[in-house]
C-alpha positions as CSV (number, residue, x, y, z in Angstrom):
1,M,204.9,-217.2,-110.5
2,I,206.5,-213.8,-109.8
3,S,209.5,-213.9,-107.5
4,N,210.1,-211.6,-104.5
5,F,212.9,-209.9,-106.4
6,T,210.7,-209.0,-109.3
7,I,208.1,-207.6,-107.0
8,S,210.7,-205.5,-105.1
9,V,212.1,-204.2,-108.4
10,I,208.7,-203.2,-109.7
11,F,207.9,-201.6,-106.3
12,S,211.2,-199.7,-106.3
13,L,210.6,-198.4,-109.9
14,G,207.1,-197.3,-108.9
15,L,208.4,-195.3,-105.9
16,A,211.1,-193.7,-108.1
17,V,208.5,-192.6,-110.6
18,C,206.3,-191.2,-107.9
19,A,209.2,-189.4,-106.3
20,A,210.3,-187.9,-109.6
21,G,206.9,-186.6,-110.3
22,Q,206.6,-184.9,-106.9
23,S,210.0,-183.4,-107.0
24,S,209.7,-181.7,-110.4
25,P,208.4,-178.1,-110.1
26,H,205.1,-177.3,-111.6
27,I,205.5,-174.2,-113.9
28,Y,201.9,-173.1,-113.8
29,H,201.1,-170.6,-111.1
30,P,197.5,-169.4,-110.6
31,S,197.2,-165.7,-110.4
32,D,195.8,-165.6,-106.9
33,G,198.8,-167.4,-105.3
34,R,197.0,-170.8,-104.9
35,L,198.9,-174.0,-105.5
36,P,198.0,-175.5,-108.9
37,N,195.2,-178.1,-108.7
38,P,196.3,-181.2,-110.6
39,R,192.6,-182.1,-111.3
40,T,191.8,-179.0,-113.2
41,P,193.7,-177.9,-116.3
42,P,195.5,-174.5,-116.0
43,T,194.0,-171.5,-117.7
44,E,195.8,-169.8,-120.6
45,E,196.9,-167.0,-118.2
46,D,198.3,-169.6,-115.8
47,I,200.3,-171.3,-118.6
48,L,201.7,-168.0,-119.8
49,R,202.5,-166.7,-116.4
50,G,204.5,-169.9,-115.8
51,L,206.3,-169.4,-119.1
52,L,207.1,-165.8,-118.4
53,Y,208.5,-166.5,-114.9
54,H,210.2,-169.8,-115.9
55,P,211.5,-169.2,-119.5
56,A,213.8,-172.2,-119.3
57,A,210.7,-174.5,-119.2
58,F,209.5,-172.8,-122.4
59,Y,212.7,-173.7,-124.2
60,R,212.4,-177.3,-123.1
61,G,209.1,-177.5,-124.9
62,V,206.7,-177.1,-122.0
63,G,203.6,-175.2,-123.2
64,H,204.5,-175.1,-126.9
65,I,201.4,-177.1,-127.9
66,Q,199.1,-175.0,-125.8
67,V,200.6,-171.7,-127.1
68,H,200.3,-172.9,-130.7
69,R,196.6,-173.3,-130.2
70,M,196.0,-169.9,-128.5
71,G,196.2,-167.3,-131.3
72,D,194.8,-164.0,-130.0
73,V,194.0,-165.5,-126.6
74,A,197.8,-165.4,-125.8
75,A,197.9,-161.7,-126.1
76,S,194.6,-161.4,-124.1
77,A,196.2,-163.5,-121.3
78,I,199.4,-161.5,-121.4
79,L,197.4,-158.3,-121.1
80,G,195.6,-159.8,-118.1
81,I,198.9,-160.6,-116.5
82,M,200.2,-157.1,-117.2
83,G,197.1,-155.7,-115.6
84,T,198.1,-157.1,-112.2
85,E,201.9,-157.4,-112.5
86,S,204.7,-155.3,-114.1
87,L,206.9,-157.3,-116.5
88,T,210.6,-156.9,-116.8
89,E,212.2,-156.2,-120.2
90,A,213.2,-159.9,-120.4
91,Q,209.6,-161.0,-119.6
92,K,208.3,-158.6,-122.3
93,S,210.7,-160.2,-124.7
94,E,209.4,-163.6,-123.7
95,A,205.9,-162.3,-124.2
96,L,206.8,-161.4,-127.7
97,D,208.2,-164.9,-128.3
98,I,204.9,-166.3,-127.0
99,V,202.8,-164.1,-129.3
100,H,205.0,-165.2,-132.2
101,L,204.4,-168.8,-131.4
102,A,200.7,-168.3,-130.9
103,F,200.4,-167.2,-134.6
104,E,202.8,-169.8,-136.1
105,H,200.2,-172.5,-136.8
106,L,196.9,-170.7,-137.3
107,D,195.2,-173.9,-138.5
108,S,195.5,-175.1,-134.9
109,V,193.7,-172.0,-133.6
110,R,190.0,-171.8,-133.2
111,L,188.4,-169.4,-135.8
112,Q,187.4,-166.7,-133.5
113,F,191.0,-166.3,-132.2
114,R,192.8,-166.1,-135.5
115,K,192.3,-162.3,-135.9
116,P,195.1,-160.5,-134.0
117,K,192.8,-157.9,-132.3
118,Q,194.2,-158.2,-128.8
119,T,197.6,-159.0,-130.1
120,L,197.8,-155.6,-132.0
121,L,196.6,-153.9,-128.8
122,L,199.3,-155.6,-126.8
123,L,202.0,-154.8,-129.4
124,N,201.0,-151.1,-129.6
125,Y,201.0,-150.9,-125.8
126,L,204.4,-152.4,-125.6
127,A,205.7,-150.1,-128.3
128,S,204.5,-147.1,-126.5
129,N,205.9,-148.2,-123.1
130,Q,209.3,-149.5,-124.0
131,N,212.8,-148.1,-123.5
132,G,215.3,-150.3,-125.3
133,Q,216.0,-150.4,-129.0
134,D,216.2,-154.2,-129.0
135,L,212.7,-154.5,-127.7
136,A,211.4,-151.9,-130.2
137,S,212.8,-153.9,-133.1
138,K,211.4,-157.1,-131.7
139,I,208.0,-155.5,-131.4
140,I,208.1,-154.3,-135.0
141,S,209.1,-157.8,-136.3
142,T,206.5,-159.5,-134.2
143,K,203.8,-157.2,-135.5
144,E,204.9,-157.8,-139.1
145,F,204.9,-161.6,-138.5
146,V,201.4,-161.6,-136.9
147,T,199.8,-159.5,-139.6
148,N,201.6,-161.4,-142.4
149,A,200.7,-164.8,-140.9
150,R,197.1,-163.8,-140.8
151,A,197.1,-162.4,-144.4
152,K,199.0,-165.4,-145.8
153,N,196.8,-168.1,-144.2
154,Y,193.5,-166.3,-144.6
155,P,193.8,-163.6,-147.4
156,S,190.1,-163.1,-148.1
157,R,188.9,-162.8,-144.5
């Protein structure tokens, strides 16, 4: 038989878990300003928007698995974000980090998103619209990484 003390401890732990879940901010922000719906998964653009505006979450590991599975979709989503919002230099640097991660594990990416078509478009756009030398060198190194990752993993394709 379960004692009243055990029931109260279990109930208190359950409340603490529920309260902790409600107090933690959700990093995904739909583009139209709606609150995220917990029943539907966020889109790639929602994930990347959250990571661009909350980079600390990115470094805690939030979104890494999703980004590793994106490949060229990451650049497409970033271009979509840039079509509606202007990014700061720090956010552009974060976007380059995201693109790098998106091409780190190409075996996890669906075949049609392994070619860096949108990624090269994004990198060329960023290169033509940047002011700082740090960002320019990061763009060049990201472009080299993406093209080398593709060639190394899929040389004949």
